[in-house]
N, C-alpha and C positions, 0 to 999 in steps of 0.2 A: 844464825838461823833465821829464816824468814818468818814473818808473822803467820803465814799459812802453816808452816811446819810447827810452830809453837801451838797454834790452835789444835791441830790434829794430835800433837803429843798430849795435850790436856784431856782430850776426849777419847783417846785410844781404847782404854779399858772398857768404857761404857759402849763404845762403838762395837767392840768385839763381842759383847754380850747381847747386843740387839739382834733379834731374829730377822731373817730376810722377810720383807713385807709381802712379796708375791713369789713364794717358793716355786710355784709351777712355772712362772715366766723365767725365773733364774735357771731352773733345771732345763727348760727348753733351750735357753741361750747357751748353756754349757754343752748340751748334747749337739746343738747345731755347730758350735765351735769345734768340738771333737771331730765332727764329720769332715772338716776341712784339714785336719792335722794328719801328718804321716810320721812314721817312726824315725825317719832321717831328719826331720825338721828340728831347728833350734828356735825357741820362742823367747820373746821379750814382752813382759807386761810392765807398763808404766802406770804408776798409781795403784799398786797392788793392795794397798791397805793392809789388812791383817792376814792376807794370803790365801783365803779359801779357794779362790778360783785357780790360782797358780798350782796349788797342791792337787786340785781335782784334775787339771789338764795335764800335769806333768807326766803321767804314765804313757801318754800318747805321742810324745816327742823324744828326741835324743837328749836334749838339754833344755832347761828352762831357767831364765833369769828374770827375777821380779824386783822392781824398784819402787820406792816411795820416798817422799821428802821427809817423812816423820820417823825418827829413830824408834819411837815408842811403838809405832805400827809394825815396823820391821822386827822388833824384839818379840812381839806377839806372834807374828807370822813364823818366825824361826821356832818358837815354842810349839806351835801347832803341828809342825811337821816332824817333831822329835821322834816319833815312832815309825816314820817312813823308811822303806828299804833304801840302802845306800844308792842304788841305781835309780831311785825315784826322788832324790833330793832336789829341791829347788834352791837355786842360789839367790838368796835375798840380800839386797844391799840398799843403803840410803843413797839416793841420787835424785836430782831434779830431772825433768824431762830431757833437757839438752844433754845433761851429763849421762843419762841412760844410754845414749848412743856412742859415748866415748869408747874407742877401741883400746882397751888396756892390755891386749894380748901381744903387742909388739915388743 
């Protein structure tokens, strides 16, 4: 595990509890992102952290995969979506940025 992943693992719980500092800007960015999405799109988020953006955008695309280098962040993200409908599940996985693009469907 990289030093960066170790860092994020250590602070994941606190990070998940911290409020968004500029909620209006965050909401604006999410809504702007949603305006570009279409139901047939597949999305990939690299560096998803604890997953709130992926979970928020997921209903607007056909599939959503979100990756992060921190297993602790991914664990929190998976817990956050526990109540989501089966067709609105995000696929969360631990991966570095280069590994996020690996095609494991072959």
